[in-house]
N, C-alpha and C positions, 0 to 999 in steps of 0.2 A: 504494500500500500504506500502511496506517496501523498503527502499532504502539502498543499501550497497555501501560504497566506501572505497578505500584503499589509504593510504597516502604514497607516495614515496617508494613503495616496488618493483616496476617494472622499469627497465631501458628500454628505447625505442630506437629502431633502425629503421629508416624509418617509424616511426609512429606505429610500432608493438612492443609488449612486448618482452623483451630479458631476457632469463633465463640464469643464476640463478638470483633470486631476490636480491636486494642490502640490503633490510631491513633498520632499523632505529637505531641510537644510543639512549641510554636511555635519554640523555640530549635533543635530538631532540623530543622525545616523550613528555617529560614534557612541552616543549615550545609549541608544537602543541596542547596539551590538554588545556593549558592556553588560546591560541588564539581561540580555538573552543568554550570554555566557554564564552569568551568575545563576540564572534559573536552570540552565542545563546541568550545572554542578549538583543540583538537588535530585536529579534523576538517577535511579539505580536499576539496572546496570547503567554504567556511564553512557551518555548519548550526546553527540554533537551534530547538529544539522549543518547542511551546506548553506552558506550565506553569500549572496551576491549583491553588490551595490552596482546599479546600472542606471541608465537614463531611458525614459519612455516619453516621447514627445517633448523632449527638452527638460523634463523634470526628473530629479533624483528619486529613485525608488530602491527599496530594500526587498529582495526576494529571498525567502527562506524555504529550502526544500527539506522536508522531514520524511526520510525514507523509513519504512518498516524495518525493525531489527530482527535479529535471529531468534529472540525469545518473545513470547507473547505476553509475559507478565513484567510490568515495570512498577517501581515504587517511586513516589516523590515525597521528599521530606517536607513537612509543614513547618512554618515559622511560628 
């Protein structure tokens, strides 16, 4: 299984995506990547998704690929 999710690239109006996308500032991308890494460290067994910073229609976006692992059971530590 592959999960894709996008961080803050779409504005919403009445629960529906609104175009054009707003994109991310480079400083936001750095913060999001650090937070994502911190959250991934809570997952057992260890898991790290593939992260790509790219541009779409001139806007910075962060794409995160979360591939299914070898085991079906995972645990996440709670704070």
